[in-house]
N, C-alpha and C positions, 0 to 999 in steps of 0.2 A: 604575553600569553605563554611563552616558552617556560618561564619560571613556574607558572601554574601547572603546566603539563609535567614538568620535572617533579613537582611536589606530589602529584598523583602517581607518577612512576615510582618514586621512592617508597610510597606507602603500599602500592599494590605489587611492586617488584616484577612488573611486566614491561616489555617494550610497548610503545604506543605509536599507532598510526593515526595521524590527524587527517580526516577527509572532510574538507569544507567544499561541498559540491553544489554549486548554484543550479546545475542541471546535470544529471547522469547521462552521459552520451558515450558513444564508442571511442572517440579519441582519448578519453580519460583512461580507458583500459590499457592503452599503449604506455601512458605515463606510469600507471601503477605497475605494469609488468617490468618496465625499466627500473623502477625503484626497488622492486622486491625480487627480481629474477634470481639473485644469488643468495637469498635469505631463507632461513628456516627457523621457526620458533616453536617452542613448546606451548606457550600461551601468548596470544597477541590481543592487546586491548585496542579497540578502534573507536576513536571519538568521531562520531558521524553527525553532520548537519547537512540536510538537503531537503528541498521541497519535492524532489522526485525526478523523473526523467524517463528514459527508455528502459522497458522491462528486460529486453535482451541484454543490454549493457549491465544492468543491475545484477542479473543472474550470473553473468560471466565474471563480474567483479567479485561477487561473493565466492564464486567457485575458485578464483585465483587466491583469495585470502585463505580459503580452507586448504588449498594445496601447500600453502606456506606455513601454516600453523596447525598444531594438533587440536588446539582449542582457540576459539575466537569469541571475545566478549565485545559487545557494542555498547558504548556510552553515548547517550543522547542528551546533550546539554539543553536543547529546546525542541527541535522537531526533526523527524525523519519520516517524511510523508510519501505515500504512493510507492514509487520504485524504491525509496529508502526503507519503507516498511517491508517490502519484499526482501531486501538485503537482510533485515533483522530476523527473518524466518530461518536463516542459516546460522544464527549465532547461538552459542551455548548459554550465554546470559545477555539479557537486555537490561542495562542499568539506567534508571530514570530519576529525574528530580520531580518535585511536586508539579512543575509546569511542563515537563517533557510530554510530547505527544507523537504518536504514530497515526496512521490514517488508513482508510479502506483501500482495497486493491482494485477498485473500479477504474479500469484503464481510461485515460483521457485520449480523445481523438480530436483532430482538427476538422472543423466543419465550416464550409463556406456560408457566408451570410448574404442576405439581400443587400445589394449595393456594392458587392465585390470584396468585402472584408471577410475575415475569418476569426474564429475563436476556438478555444479548447472547451470540450464538453464531455461529460461522462458517457461512456458506451452503454451504461445502464439506463440512460434516459428513455430510450425507445422501449425497453422492457418494462420500465416503471409505468409508462403511458399505457402499454398493452394491459398490464395488470389492472390499472384503474378502469379501463374500458370493460374488461372481463367482469370485474366486480360490479360495475354499473349495470351490465347486461343481466347478471344473476339477480341483482336487486330489482331490476325492472320486471323480470319474469315473476319474481316472488310477489311484488306489490300488485301487478296486474292480475295475477291468478286470484289473489285474495279479493280484489275488487270485483272481478267477474263473478266469483262464487257468492259474494255478498248481495249481488243484484239479480242473479239468475239461478234457476234450479237446474243446473246441468252437472254432469259428472266431472270429477276432478281431472280426469285424463283429457276431457274436451277443453276444460278451462286452461289447462297447461299448454295444450296445443295452440289455442288462440293467443295465449300470452307469448309463446315462443315466436309465433308469426309476427306479432306486433313488435317484439323486441328486435328481431332480425331486421325489420324495416327501419327502425329508428337508430339502431346501433351500426347497421351495415355501412352507412356513409362515413362513420368514423373509422372503421376498419379499412375502408378503401383508401384512406389517406396515408397508410403505412406502406413503405417501399420494402418488399420482401428481400431485395438484394441488400439494402442497408441493414435490415434486421439480422441477416446472415453475417454481414461484415462485423456488426457489433458483437455477435455471439463468438465469432472467431477471435476478435481482439480480447474479449474477456477471458476466453479459454487460455490464451497465452500466459497471462499473469497467474491464472489458476493452476495451470500445469507446473509452472516454475516454482510456485509456492509449495506444492505437494512434493516436488522433487527435493527441494531444500530440506523440508521437514523429515522426509523419509531417509534421505541419503546421509545427512549430517547430524540430525538429532535422533535418528533411529526410531522415529514414530512409526506406528503401523499405518497402513494406507487408509484405513477407515477413519481413524482419528484425524489424520492429516487432511483428508478431504472435507471432513466436517468443519474444521477450523478455517481452512482456506476458503471454502464456499461462503462461510459467514463473512469473512473479510471482503470477499468480492461482491456479495449480493445483498447483505442484510442491513446495511447502514444507509440512512436517508440522503447523505450528501458526500461529495468527494472530500470536503474539508472537515468532516465529522472527527471530533477529537477522540482518539483511543488512548486513554490514560493508563496508568499502572494497574488500577483495579480491573478495568475492562480487559486488558491483555491477560491478566491472571485468570479471569473468567474463561478466556479462550484457551487456557492451559499453556500459554506461552511462558518461557522462562524469564519473566520480567521481575526485577527487583528494584528497590529504592537504593539510590547511591548512599554510601556511608556518610554520616553527618560530618565526619572530619574531612571529607573531600568537597563538601558543598561550596565553600568559599572559593576554592580553586576553579570549580566548575562554573561558578557565576562570572568569574573574570574571563574565562574562555568564552562563555556565551556572549558576553558583551562585545568582545573583539570580533567574534564571528559575525555578529549582526552588523558590524561597521564595515565589513569588507564587501567588495562588489565583484571579485573574480574568484573562480574556483582555485583551490590549492590543496596539495597533499604534502605531508611531512612525516618522516619516520624518525622516532626518537628511540634509539636502542639503549640497552642497559650500559652501565659504565664500561668503557673499553671499546664500545661499538662506535661506528662512524655515523654521524647524523647526516641524513639526506633529505632533500626536499624537492618539490616540483610545483611550479605555478602554471595553471592552465588559463590562458586568456579566454575568458568567457564572461563578458559583461552582462549584467542583469538587464 
């Protein structure tokens, strides 16, 4: 893999930081700070592969990179999902292959299951369920109103009132199953990722707040699943600085991708330009 990274470095003329993060968590910040604390770069290329992790750690890691380099480019060999996508919002360029993917920013939370187990689920799930109930309630009112008017000679206002009464009785039991405390918790968790995304875009890419909010809210709320693939074209539709990796770098990227998929622990390694000292760090973080 090092030979492939050196080839990319020779062609792009930038130092490269390899971040193979099986999960982005706070301890990784300490390793990154130790690795970069005495460094300064004009341009830093970051090869990033991660399924995601903690939003706070992701934001702080990107902030650290921006304090060490005037410009930061992120190269995604295959995936930078969730908190990895959040990091990409602070990059001057996001360089992708045909198979590279980012993902939505719908924060994952741990929920207890019947029987004592737990699993990660999207904080958006509760809101999506509420949306479906709301749509069902409106459809019920609409259909019931039309049915009443077709069978009775009453005023529209009276028919609508009857329809609303009927809908509230049938839909009310569904609404009662929602825990207001949990809905509030979900909203707070989603807002964390949303605020971090807006800060990254406005602070480092100099977006205006309105455009940043529009793009980030789309990333947080507009995709149907946490695993939804955000490819090059979709990212460009969101006005993010996504570009396809140069063809002469593809072979090297494929070699790197293959080796990253074969590793089971997080690692980071800094490849400086000729004359610089190579440094690396391995974080014990089994999949």
